C-alpha positions as CSV (number, residue, x, y, z in Angstrom):
1,X,-13.8,-26.8,4.2
2,X,-11.6,-24.0,5.4
3,X,-9.2,-26.5,7.1
4,X,-8.8,-28.4,3.8
5,X,-8.0,-25.1,2.0
6,X,-5.5,-24.3,4.8
7,X,-3.8,-27.6,4.3
8,X,-3.7,-27.0,0.5
9,X,-2.2,-23.6,1.0
10,X,0.4,-24.9,3.4
11,X,1.3,-27.8,1.1
12,X,1.9,-25.2,-1.7
13,X,4.9,-23.8,0.2
14,X,7.4,-26.7,-0.4
15,X,6.1,-27.2,-3.9
16,X,6.6,-23.6,-4.8
17,X,10.1,-23.5,-3.2
18,X,11.1,-26.5,-5.3
19,X,9.7,-25.0,-8.4
20,X,11.5,-21.7,-7.9
21,X,14.8,-23.5,-7.4
22,X,14.3,-25.6,-10.5
23,X,13.0,-22.8,-12.7
24,X,14.8,-19.5,-11.9
25,X,14.2,-18.1,-15.3
26,X,10.4,-18.4,-14.8
27,X,10.4,-16.9,-11.3
28,X,8.9,-13.6,-12.5
29,X,5.6,-15.5,-13.1
30,X,5.3,-16.1,-9.3
31,X,6.4,-12.5,-8.6
32,X,3.7,-11.2,-11.0
33,X,1.1,-13.3,-9.2
34,X,2.2,-11.7,-5.9
35,X,1.4,-8.3,-7.3
36,X,-1.9,-9.5,-8.7
37,X,-3.3,-11.4,-5.7
38,X,-4.1,-8.4,-3.4
39,X,-6.8,-7.3,-5.9
40,X,-8.7,-10.6,-6.2
41,X,-8.3,-12.4,-2.8
42,X,-11.6,-11.3,-1.5
43,X,-13.8,-12.0,-4.5
44,X,-12.0,-15.3,-5.3
45,X,-12.2,-16.3,-1.6
46,X,-8.5,-16.8,-1.1
47,X,-8.5,-15.8,2.6
48,X,-9.0,-18.3,5.4
49,X,-9.7,-17.4,9.0
50,X,-8.9,-20.2,11.6
51,X,-10.4,-17.7,14.1
52,X,-13.2,-15.6,12.7
53,X,-15.0,-12.7,14.3
54,X,-17.1,-11.7,11.3
55,X,-19.3,-9.4,13.2
56,X,-16.5,-7.6,15.1
57,X,-16.8,-3.8,14.3
58,X,-13.0,-3.4,14.2
59,X,-10.8,-3.5,11.0
60,X,-9.2,-6.9,11.7
61,X,-11.9,-9.5,12.1
62,X,-10.0,-12.6,13.0
63,X,-6.8,-14.6,12.8
64,X,-6.6,-14.6,9.0
65,X,-4.3,-16.3,6.4
66,X,-4.4,-15.7,2.7
67,X,-2.9,-17.5,-0.3
68,X,-0.5,-14.5,-0.6
69,X,0.9,-15.2,2.8
70,X,1.9,-18.7,1.8
71,X,3.4,-17.6,-1.5
72,X,5.3,-14.9,0.4
73,X,6.6,-17.5,2.9
74,X,7.7,-19.7,0.0
75,X,9.5,-16.9,-1.7
76,X,11.1,-15.8,1.6
77,X,12.4,-19.3,2.3
78,X,13.6,-19.8,-1.3
79,X,15.7,-16.6,-1.1
80,X,16.6,-16.7,2.6
81,X,20.3,-16.3,1.9
82,X,19.8,-12.9,0.4
83,X,20.2,-10.3,3.2
84,X,18.2,-7.1,3.2
85,X,18.5,-3.9,5.3
86,X,15.8,-1.4,5.8
87,X,14.6,0.9,8.6
88,X,11.2,-0.8,8.3
89,X,12.7,-4.0,9.7
90,X,13.2,-2.0,12.9
91,X,10.2,0.2,12.8
92,X,7.6,-2.4,11.9
93,X,8.6,-4.8,14.7
94,X,8.5,-1.9,17.1
95,X,4.9,-1.0,16.0
96,X,3.9,-4.7,16.4
97,X,5.3,-4.7,19.9
98,X,3.4,-1.6,20.8
99,X,0.2,-3.1,19.4
100,X,0.8,-6.3,21.5
101,X,1.5,-4.2,24.6
102,X,-2.0,-2.7,24.3
103,X,-3.4,-6.1,25.0
104,X,-2.5,-5.6,28.6
105,X,-5.0,-2.8,29.2
106,X,-7.5,-3.2,26.3
107,X,-11.0,-4.4,26.9
108,X,-10.8,-7.1,24.3
109,X,-7.1,-8.3,24.2
110,X,-7.7,-10.8,21.4
111,X,-8.9,-8.0,19.0
112,X,-5.5,-6.3,19.5
113,X,-3.7,-9.6,18.8
114,X,-5.6,-9.9,15.5
115,X,-4.1,-6.6,14.3
116,X,-0.6,-7.6,15.5
117,X,-1.0,-10.8,13.5
118,X,-2.0,-8.8,10.4
119,X,1.1,-6.6,10.8
120,X,3.3,-9.7,11.1
121,X,1.9,-10.9,7.8
122,X,2.7,-7.5,6.3
123,X,6.3,-7.7,7.5
124,X,6.7,-11.2,5.9
125,X,5.5,-9.9,2.6
126,X,7.8,-6.8,2.8
127,X,10.8,-9.1,3.4
128,X,9.9,-11.4,0.6
129,X,9.4,-8.5,-1.9
130,X,12.7,-6.9,-0.8
131,X,14.5,-10.2,-1.5
132,X,12.8,-10.5,-4.9
133,X,13.9,-7.0,-5.9
134,X,17.6,-7.9,-5.6
135,X,16.9,-9.3,-9.0
136,X,16.6,-6.8,-11.8
137,X,13.4,-8.5,-13.0
138,X,11.7,-8.2,-9.7
139,X,10.3,-4.7,-9.6
140,X,8.9,-4.9,-13.1
141,X,7.2,-8.3,-12.5
142,X,5.6,-7.1,-9.3
143,X,4.3,-3.8,-10.8
144,X,3.0,-5.7,-13.8
145,X,1.0,-7.9,-11.5
146,X,-0.4,-4.9,-9.6
147,X,-1.3,-3.3,-12.9
148,X,-3.2,-6.4,-14.0
149,X,-5.0,-6.4,-10.7
150,X,-6.0,-2.7,-11.0
151,X,-7.2,-3.4,-14.6
152,X,-9.6,-6.0,-13.1
153,X,-10.9,-3.4,-10.6
154,X,-11.3,-0.9,-13.4
155,X,-13.4,-3.5,-15.3
156,X,-15.6,-3.9,-12.2
157,X,-15.8,-0.1,-11.8
158,X,-16.9,0.4,-15.4
159,X,-19.6,-2.3,-15.0
160,X,-20.8,-0.7,-11.8
161,X,-21.0,2.7,-13.4
162,X,-22.9,1.4,-16.4
163,X,-25.3,-0.3,-13.9
164,X,-26.1,3.1,-12.3
165,X,-23.8,3.1,-9.3
166,X,-22.6,6.7,-8.7
167,X,-19.5,5.7,-6.7
168,X,-17.9,2.6,-8.1
169,X,-16.0,0.5,-5.5
170,X,-14.8,-2.5,-7.5
171,X,-14.7,-5.5,-5.3
172,X,-13.2,-3.6,-2.3
173,X,-16.6,-2.7,-0.9
174,X,-16.1,1.1,-0.7
175,X,-14.9,3.7,-3.1
176,X,-12.5,5.3,-0.7
177,X,-10.7,2.0,-0.2
178,X,-10.4,1.4,-3.9
179,X,-9.1,5.0,-4.2
180,X,-6.4,4.5,-1.6
181,X,-5.4,1.2,-3.2
182,X,-5.1,2.9,-6.7
183,X,-2.2,5.2,-5.4
184,X,0.1,2.2,-4.9
185,X,-0.1,1.2,-8.6
186,X,-0.8,4.4,-10.5
187,X,2.2,6.5,-9.5
188,X,4.8,3.7,-10.0
189,X,3.2,3.0,-13.3
190,X,3.4,6.6,-14.4
191,X,7.0,6.8,-13.3
192,X,7.9,3.8,-15.5
193,X,5.9,5.2,-18.4
194,X,8.1,8.3,-18.4
195,X,11.3,6.3,-19.0
196,X,10.2,3.1,-20.8
197,X,8.2,3.2,-24.0
198,X,8.6,-0.5,-24.9
199,X,6.3,-2.0,-22.2
200,X,2.6,-1.5,-22.3
201,X,1.9,-2.4,-18.6
202,X,2.7,1.1,-17.2
203,X,0.3,2.7,-19.7
204,X,-2.5,0.4,-18.7
205,X,-1.7,1.0,-15.1
206,X,-2.2,4.8,-15.5
207,X,-5.4,4.4,-17.5
208,X,-6.9,1.9,-15.0
209,X,-5.9,4.2,-12.2
210,X,-7.7,7.1,-13.9
211,X,-10.8,5.0,-14.4
212,X,-11.2,3.9,-10.8
213,X,-10.3,7.3,-9.4
214,X,-12.9,9.1,-11.6
215,X,-15.7,6.5,-11.2
216,X,-15.1,6.3,-7.5
217,X,-15.9,10.0,-7.1
218,X,-14.1,10.3,-3.8
219,X,-13.1,14.0,-3.2
220,X,-9.9,13.2,-1.4
221,X,-8.8,10.6,-3.9
222,X,-9.5,12.9,-6.9
223,X,-7.8,15.9,-5.4
224,X,-4.7,14.0,-4.2
225,X,-4.4,12.0,-7.4
226,X,-4.3,15.2,-9.4
227,X,-1.7,16.8,-7.1
228,X,0.4,13.6,-7.2
229,X,0.3,13.4,-11.0
230,X,1.4,17.0,-11.5
231,X,4.1,16.6,-8.7
232,X,5.5,13.4,-10.2
233,X,5.6,14.8,-13.8
234,X,7.4,18.0,-12.7
235,X,9.8,16.2,-10.2
236,X,10.8,13.6,-12.8
237,X,11.6,16.3,-15.3
238,X,13.6,18.3,-12.7
239,X,15.5,15.2,-11.7
240,X,16.6,14.3,-15.2
241,X,15.0,15.9,-18.2
242,X,14.6,13.9,-21.4
243,X,12.6,14.4,-24.6
244,X,10.3,11.4,-23.7
245,X,9.5,13.0,-20.3
246,X,8.7,16.3,-22.0
247,X,6.3,14.5,-24.3
248,X,4.7,12.6,-21.4
249,X,4.3,15.8,-19.4
250,X,2.6,17.4,-22.4
251,X,0.3,14.4,-22.8
252,X,-0.3,14.2,-19.1
253,X,-1.4,17.8,-18.9
254,X,-3.8,17.2,-21.8
255,X,-5.0,14.1,-20.1
256,X,-5.7,16.1,-16.9
257,X,-7.5,18.7,-18.8
258,X,-9.7,16.0,-20.3
259,X,-10.2,14.2,-17.0
260,X,-11.0,17.2,-14.9
261,X,-14.6,17.8,-16.4
262,X,-15.2,14.1,-16.1
263,X,-14.2,14.1,-12.5
264,X,-16.4,17.1,-11.8
265,X,-19.3,15.4,-13.6
266,X,-18.8,12.3,-11.4
267,X,-18.8,14.4,-8.3
268,X,-21.9,16.4,-9.3
269,X,-23.7,13.1,-10.0
270,X,-22.7,11.8,-6.6
271,X,-23.9,14.9,-4.7
272,X,-27.1,15.0,-6.7
273,X,-27.9,11.5,-5.4
274,X,-26.5,12.1,-1.9
275,X,-26.3,15.9,-1.0
276,X,-23.9,16.9,1.7
277,X,-25.7,18.0,4.9
278,X,-24.9,21.5,6.0
279,X,-26.3,20.9,9.5
280,X,-24.1,18.0,10.5
281,X,-20.3,17.6,10.0
282,X,-19.7,14.0,10.6
283,X,-15.9,14.1,10.2
284,X,-15.7,16.8,12.8
285,X,-17.9,14.8,15.2
286,X,-15.7,11.7,14.7
287,X,-12.5,13.7,15.4
288,X,-14.1,15.2,18.6
289,X,-14.8,11.7,19.8
290,X,-11.3,10.5,19.0
291,X,-9.6,13.4,20.8
292,X,-11.7,12.7,23.9
293,X,-10.5,9.1,23.8
294,X,-6.9,10.3,23.5
295,X,-7.3,12.7,26.4
296,X,-8.7,10.0,28.7
297,X,-6.4,7.1,27.5
298,X,-2.8,8.4,26.8
299,X,-1.6,4.8,26.5
300,X,-4.3,3.9,24.1
301,X,-7.5,1.8,24.4
302,X,-6.2,-1.2,22.5
303,X,-5.7,-1.8,18.8
304,X,-8.7,-2.7,16.7
305,X,-11.4,-1.6,19.1
306,X,-12.0,2.1,18.6
307,X,-15.6,1.6,17.5
308,X,-16.5,-0.4,20.6
309,X,-15.0,2.0,23.0
310,X,-16.3,5.1,21.3
311,X,-19.9,3.7,21.6
312,X,-19.9,1.9,24.9
313,X,-18.0,4.6,26.9
314,X,-20.1,7.5,25.6
315,X,-17.5,9.3,23.5
316,X,-19.7,9.2,20.3
317,X,-22.7,10.5,22.3
318,X,-20.7,13.4,23.8
319,X,-19.1,14.3,20.4
320,X,-22.5,14.4,18.7
321,X,-22.2,11.5,16.3
322,X,-25.6,10.7,15.0
323,X,-27.4,7.4,15.6
324,X,-27.3,5.2,12.6
325,X,-25.4,2.1,11.7
326,X,-23.1,3.7,9.2
327,X,-22.0,6.5,11.6
328,X,-21.8,4.6,14.9
329,X,-20.0,1.6,13.2
330,X,-17.3,3.7,11.6
331,X,-13.8,4.7,12.7
332,X,-12.6,8.3,12.9
333,X,-11.8,9.4,9.4
334,X,-8.2,10.1,10.2
335,X,-5.6,7.2,10.4
336,X,-3.3,9.2,12.7
337,X,-6.1,9.9,15.3
338,X,-7.3,6.3,15.0
339,X,-3.8,4.9,15.7
340,X,-3.2,7.5,18.5
341,X,-6.5,6.6,20.2
342,X,-5.9,2.9,20.0
343,X,-2.1,2.5,20.6
344,X,-1.1,5.8,22.3
345,X,1.7,8.2,21.4
346,X,4.2,5.4,21.0
347,X,2.0,3.6,18.5
348,X,1.5,6.9,16.6
349,X,5.3,7.6,16.5
350,X,6.0,4.1,15.1
351,X,3.1,4.5,12.6
352,X,4.5,7.8,11.3
353,X,8.0,6.4,11.1
354,X,6.7,3.4,9.2
355,X,5.2,5.8,6.6
356,X,8.0,8.4,6.4
357,X,11.2,6.3,6.5
358,X,10.8,4.5,3.2
359,X,9.5,7.8,1.6
360,X,12.7,9.6,2.7
361,X,15.0,6.8,1.5
362,X,13.2,6.5,-1.9
363,X,13.3,10.3,-2.6
364,X,16.9,10.7,-1.3
365,X,18.2,7.8,-3.4
366,X,16.4,8.9,-6.5
367,X,17.8,12.4,-6.3
368,X,21.3,11.3,-5.5
369,X,21.4,9.0,-8.6
370,X,19.9,11.1,-11.3
371,X,21.5,9.2,-14.1
372,X,20.2,5.8,-12.9
373,X,16.8,5.0,-14.6
374,X,15.8,3.1,-11.4
375,X,15.7,6.4,-9.7
376,X,12.6,7.3,-11.7
377,X,10.7,4.3,-10.3
378,X,12.0,5.3,-6.8
379,X,10.7,8.8,-7.3
380,X,7.3,7.4,-8.4
381,X,7.2,5.3,-5.2
382,X,8.2,8.3,-3.1
383,X,5.4,10.4,-4.5
384,X,3.0,7.5,-4.0
385,X,3.9,7.3,-0.3
386,X,3.7,11.1,0.1
387,X,0.1,11.1,-1.3
388,X,-0.8,8.1,0.9
389,X,0.6,9.9,4.0
390,X,-1.5,12.9,3.2
391,X,-4.6,10.8,2.4
392,X,-4.3,9.3,5.9
393,X,-5.4,12.7,7.3
394,X,-8.8,12.2,5.6
395,X,-9.3,8.4,5.8
396,X,-8.6,5.7,8.4
397,X,-8.5,2.8,5.9
398,X,-4.7,2.5,5.7
399,X,-4.9,0.0,8.6
400,X,-7.0,-2.6,6.7
401,X,-5.2,-5.6,5.2
402,X,-5.6,-4.8,1.4
403,X,-3.9,-1.4,1.8
404,X,-1.1,-2.6,4.1
405,X,-0.1,-5.4,1.8
406,X,0.2,-3.0,-1.1
407,X,2.2,-0.7,1.1
408,X,4.5,-3.7,1.9
409,X,4.9,-4.4,-1.8
410,X,5.8,-0.8,-2.7
411,X,8.2,-0.4,0.2
412,X,9.7,-3.8,-0.5
413,X,10.5,-2.6,-4.0
414,X,12.1,0.5,-2.5
415,X,14.3,-1.6,-0.2
416,X,15.3,-3.8,-3.0
417,X,16.1,-1.1,-5.5
418,X,18.1,0.9,-2.9
419,X,20.2,-2.2,-2.1
420,X,20.8,-2.8,-5.8
421,X,22.1,0.7,-6.3
422,X,24.2,0.6,-3.1
423,X,25.9,-2.7,-4.0
424,X,26.7,-1.5,-7.5
425,X,28.2,1.7,-6.2
426,X,30.2,-0.3,-3.7
427,X,31.6,-2.5,-6.4
428,X,32.4,0.4,-8.6
429,X,34.3,2.1,-5.7
430,X,36.4,-1.1,-5.3
431,X,37.2,-1.2,-9.0
432,X,38.5,2.3,-8.9
433,X,40.7,1.6,-5.8
434,X,42.2,-1.6,-7.1
435,X,44.1,-2.5,-10.3
436,X,42.3,-4.2,-13.1
437,X,44.3,-7.5,-12.7
438,X,43.3,-7.8,-9.0
439,X,41.4,-11.1,-8.5
440,X,38.9,-9.4,-6.1
441,X,38.0,-6.9,-8.8
442,X,37.7,-9.6,-11.5
443,X,35.4,-11.6,-9.2
444,X,33.2,-8.6,-8.4
445,X,32.9,-7.8,-12.1
446,X,31.9,-11.3,-13.0
447,X,29.3,-11.4,-10.2
448,X,27.9,-8.1,-11.3
């Protein structure tokens, strides 16, 4: 059955390319679907694994392909003539090469290859999104799709909470994963809400984000989301104050005041059901084990195999990790330590650059173009990446596929918007240098 599905997905590529060429005005429908798919691929069974290691304890469990991969491939090929530039197109291949290099000394080389394959799919999606976002309609369509997807998850979270679940996880399997995912939608939606009152999608994105964050009852997600909301509101006003932004700031602070007791109530209910043990600090035990691995393996143990090495080579024992499936089957709750242990310092450096380079570019471009409304969206994306970067100190889950593809979409939007602004400034500079009757200027004006 999976081979039939794989053939159907592959057959979709030429059909979609042809449709996009013949219906350019309807292309945003496909772009919206690309933003929506990351939220429903698992429950709708839109992922195929030609090679499946379902019981593997690592985070990449096979050679997987999703419907989104084929849609991204079709979009990439349709807009292949559009050139994009981004530091991620250097950093991400470097990270993939480091991951592939760990196959040489890892205990299970194929497991490392699975993660490299996942990263290659992430890079394809990033490139496709960056091309889409050369079109003014691209960012809005993608964010609308992500908002729709988060609304679906909010619906699941509400149903789970009404059913007595203390920590709603939607269809992502864990509340921490759903919380991390929510960052990639909520902050860009809030940024758009502050500058555009005509569209309803940003408002629904903020409300859906608040629902999944509160009902998820994750301490890190709740705290970081609150910090991110306040930071984005204040930075947006500082960047370019408007009456609408002042109104949104006021409403936002009221919303935070209302949401805070709900969040505390959700946390209290969580800890009533599952109190925190004062005798055992699991996070600290995980970190001790990871640091032992790093000390013994400066080049890394191989991507996607921390759990196996930590248990079979005695690191979890010596670090005092307790014996139960949940603890012994978990990665260290720190993405940086996990990447460092698995891929060495070179892998860690590439990983950090992958996170920080688009953050810097988004913030820098937003601040240099204060009169451009696209800068507000860039600022929202920058705050999102800053919060995710901090969140990685408390969770390892950035390396799973659902998070990395949303990272690819957000950073692809950044690359596209930055190129839009750069090209327009370049054309404007040419207009100023050349007389109005110059044919080059006339052609550039017509193209713009």
